[in-house]
C-alpha positions in Angstrom: -5.0 -0.6 -17.0 -2.2 -2.4 -15.2 0.2 -1.3 -12.5 1.4 -2.0 -9.0 -0.1 -0.6 -5.8 2.5 -0.2 -2.9 1.4 0.7 0.6 3.4 3.7 2.0 3.5 3.6 5.8 3.0 7.1 6.9 3.3 8.1 10.6 0.0 9.1 12.1 1.2 12.8 11.9 1.4 12.4 8.1 5.2 12.5 8.0 7.3 9.6 6.5 9.5 7.8 8.9 12.3 5.3 8.4 10.1 2.5 7.2 8.3 4.8 4.9 11.7 5.8 3.5 12.5 2.1 2.9 9.1 1.8 1.0 10.2 4.7 -1.2 13.6 3.1 -1.9 11.8 0.0 -2.9 9.5 1.7 -5.2 12.5 3.6 -6.8 14.1 0.1 -7.3 10.9 -1.2 -8.8 10.7 1.8 -11.1 14.2 1.2 -12.4 13.3 -2.4 -13.3 9.7 -2.2 -14.5 7.9 -0.1 -17.0 4.4 -0.3 -15.5 3.0 2.6 -13.3 3.5 2.1 -9.6 1.0 3.8 -7.3 1.8 4.6 -3.7 -1.1 4.4 -1.4 -1.5 5.5 2.3 -1.5 2.3 4.4 -2.1 3.9 7.8 -4.5 2.0 10.0 -4.8 -1.0 7.6 -3.4 -3.4 10.1 -5.9 -2.2 12.6 -8.7 -2.6 10.2 -7.5 -6.1 9.4 -7.2 -7.1 13.0 -10.8 -6.0 13.7 -12.2 -8.0 10.8 -13.9 -11.2 11.3 -12.0 -12.8 8.5 -8.7 -12.0 10.2 -10.0 -13.3 13.6 -11.1 -16.5 11.8 -7.7 -17.1 10.4 -6.4 -17.3 13.9 -2.8 -16.7 14.9 -1.3 -18.0 11.6 1.8 -16.0 10.7 0.9 -13.4 8.1 -2.8 -13.7 8.4 -3.1 -10.0 9.6 -0.7 -8.9 6.9 -2.5 -10.6 4.2 -5.8 -9.1 5.4 -4.1 -5.7 5.6 -2.9 -5.9 2.0 -6.5 -6.7 0.9 -7.8 -3.6 2.9 -5.1 -1.5 1.2 -6.0 -2.7 -2.3 -9.7 -2.4 -1.6 -9.2 1.2 -0.4 -7.3 2.0 -3.7 -10.0 0.4 -5.9 -12.9 2.3 -4.0 -11.0 5.5 -4.5 -10.9 4.9 -8.2 -7.8 4.3 -10.4 -5.7 7.4 -10.5 -4.8 8.7 -14.0 -1.0 8.7 -14.3 0.7 9.2 -17.6 4.3 8.8 -16.3 5.1 5.8 -14.0 8.1 7.8 -12.6 5.9 10.9 -12.1 4.3 12.1 -8.9 3.3 9.9 -6.2 -0.4 9.0 -6.2 -2.9 8.5 -3.3 -0.6 10.1 -0.7 
């Protein structure tokens, strides 16, 4: 199965703020250009998890090291949850 996983940055309250709205606009654009499923996945606390990891600390202050690790945390969380079954890539949002 193929598809794209996109992090959706919820507020801690569970609401979607301005940055989350920009992510939704990005996904809408992707869906207009691609024909693969796109899965939105809750990215709350992934940066904090990345910052606390030994791998991120070892990477030092290099630009993007935390973001890279946070993306890996997000993807691993998605994989650990099992791949959602979606028949329509423009259908409901998954993992949120």
